[in-house]
Steps between C-alpha positions, in 0.01 A plus 500: 500500500670200660300180473627286778273202408632481140872563587480230768308251291671183347760559234260399216256769596774766499646387174148500352468860607822600335408309178157674479680842527745388212214383276294814550797717400571274191134515381458887538392646161759686323298827512517481880857450538548861575259460799703275709350356820656798669316739262161316543454553868233390741306812541356597839213762470382699797151563357381696787629677823180403690528240782276380781794430725795702631791270490810627679736383226302612187748581232233695302376710798150414419202707627139440573380638163632522145710783362272741290741480189537105488523337154167480333341199369578584137862569605534166674350318207758664262782399742376137513483483112860636480633243752334219292668639183832499682475133619509592866480171694279607777313806656472523874199702612588662841428817688396623749248231507428426124153368586397852616551629145163545309701400197655177612275250355443685180882503449547143607244380253644701228847341576321163476357582165835616347695213656717671762558279810407675822546444874382721792684613803245564764437508893215252439244667726257582200511143360148382569379177321346729229824700461701167471268369217533843330884468507470150363271612221755770408774226485721651768772247519614548860394672806766601758359604841694650778492328831758628758450247792342169582274663737285821488665732758837578322343506153220740596748726678725494185210566264331771713157349498341266771353194337735522184650163572170311491383691198824401317486129604144496374611660179761213450225249566271669248762529231588133539149412503459657152780292362753794511868417550571702825794579701586639856756783523666633805724800555739440785597749767627469860138456609407204279807313375456226751144445369646348175500141614145515627373689187650247287342215696162694458556518124565121481203431718267709276647357178626824387730418200748797542689665791680819414720689745564859439803693666422846620604765246532856629269692269166674536375449858765227533751775554334586822563143659847431352610471876245202522692312217636169615852451622756305276475221761116483478527514115718201505272308733197563263702394197605182689139422575404543141790301372429214741126499446541508113703175537249357758194577275669391173243329304208676675282734313649822626745732360725688737668817373641840605516842333657843535831335623725343244749423779274199577634319214856557643387336827379193313833478300698525820300220675528281193878537502510337842203262461461393142804638296416313195195707441661846523579550141165407370322713770721792430413478128128514601556800722693664219179483283326706756799745501462646840324838553272553187457879543472696160554163315260204565245687691329834442254697697217728386326710762134623501611828332675330221855549638737221396737407768808258477345283782206523718724565802648806322202732445718790557679447180274578190647392165197613296119544500250326284317823431799634324661199345417135434633229731711374207660842433569524891637148558643392163539769234637787699592386849638780723839492650394343834333199314804442288728508804279273699511244204874480541496535876753215543772711360410804713459339844698654778618394845461142607246439220750608247769258622254202574546175323132455492409828322389301188223334697427759768636867466300592815176702518549823315233683674645421840845629367308821397329548839807439719774636262310738265635311208345214309843344432642508865512180704189345660567547885239243591685216319596198724805392275844644549696484182824562671472209739273306250268401773145558616541745788242611748 
């Protein structure tokens, strides 16, 4: 996750962010030292396969109904209790469409009762005023809603249901009306990358406090539209837009960020070298905290069958199952060979990623390397930076 707004804020804000990280580490209880920030990942939980949309890029290959063997309510409650005991910082409810799960609000309220911070990743179409209030009552801290264009036609085509755009916009309004912190998320392809400026304008107009851009990752149904991924030139244009708007909107109540593409931080550093070189070192330190691709380290994914994956974009690689082992056994006590390798990926990277002088802050997207090269440690061929010429190249 690359937060353009924070990185391009004034120096005092950046230094405050760095200092906060240092203090958090220094104040960690002794008995939690073995669970470093990397061992207490943000956990994404696909609580159901069911979804009311048919999105072209769905990494979970969601279906109209739930899988018959999804984790039960009791299994979900035990999982939440374990996450609390491990000090996991945040649980992201996702799907499918998590609001289609009969257990969602029971699980969300249990998480509230035991003190686990939760957020929800949703298409927003089911968030009526009543549902929004129920989310508020369950203390869901953030609602991320997917909108893929500033107008209905492109979004509805992408999502597979006519009228989806308006339902999602209404969902945003209802969530904000209930006092929920709410964000707009867009996944860019060749069909909608040029919608980013207008959609960002719409977010500002609506008073949405967060704008998050996702890069297409070829997994699930996303594999079927990999030819629709943006070109490197288009990717750079989008990053230029976000960079410029983050500066333009500095001081406004909106956060601009990207995810699934650690190379975005490299773009920022390369521009700063030319435009504001005094800021390069401190911004690099801030990006180093994020550490590039978080697969198997700072993020974990659990699917609706209890399979644990190193990333939500790597459902094809199961590193354990909650019905056979605890999450702690899988993630911390007895991690498999793949998890161990992913946690030292910087030493194993190959190709251009292996020789890149930015591998400490980027390292490429490992799922893209797997898809295109059949190897988690190969180079990310979608990268816009050439480590040989040391330039952004399109």
